[in-house]
C-alpha positions, 0 to 999 in steps of 0.5 A: 431517529436523528440521533441514531443516524448521527451515531451511524454517520460518525461511526462510518466516518471514523472507520473510513478515516482510520488508516489501519482498517481493512473495511473496504479492502478486506484482502489487504488484511490477508496480504498483511498477515502473509507478510508479517515480520518480526516487527513493523519495518520487516512487515513493510519490507516483506510487502515491498518484495511481494508487491514487486513480484505482483507488479511484474505479473501485472505487466502485459495485462489489461483492465482490472485483472487478478494481478492488478487487483492483488497489487491494489490490495497489497498497496493498501496492506502496505499503507496500513502497515505504516501504523505498525512502525514504532514511535522511535523509528517514526522519529527518524529521517529515514522514516520521513523518507519512507513516508515520501516514498509512500506518497510517491507510490500512491501517486504512481498507483493512481496514474496506473489505475487511470491507465489500467486499460491502455498499453504501454502506459500501464506497463510504464507505470508498473515499471515506475512502481517497481523502481519506487518499491526498490527505493522504499525497501532500501530506505526501510532497510536503514530503519531496521 
């Protein structure tokens, strides 16, 4: 019995630590499929465009509405899509900058989630997200 519990715990840990998993955000896989490009970088670029439009729709809202939930799932699709970048691209300084933008975008999202019920903070964080997405897209263009 203990061995079974241990194996289940190990499987759950490995699944949850996997960066390319849609276990907890299954709609993220749908968004990744919609944004699928010819390669990993194009998929990331398509996701940034999709997220920018969704963030604009989420402005003016309150709480966990549909637009914010979509943005959240798209963010997970973006984060997981970093796994699709080639090893050669991942060794470039532009990719390092893209990873920095990814971390900044994640930090902005955490603040956005904290203020999802409070205007104007929600809209300010969405504006900041849009600006960061534009910078990320510009960085990704150099990887193409």
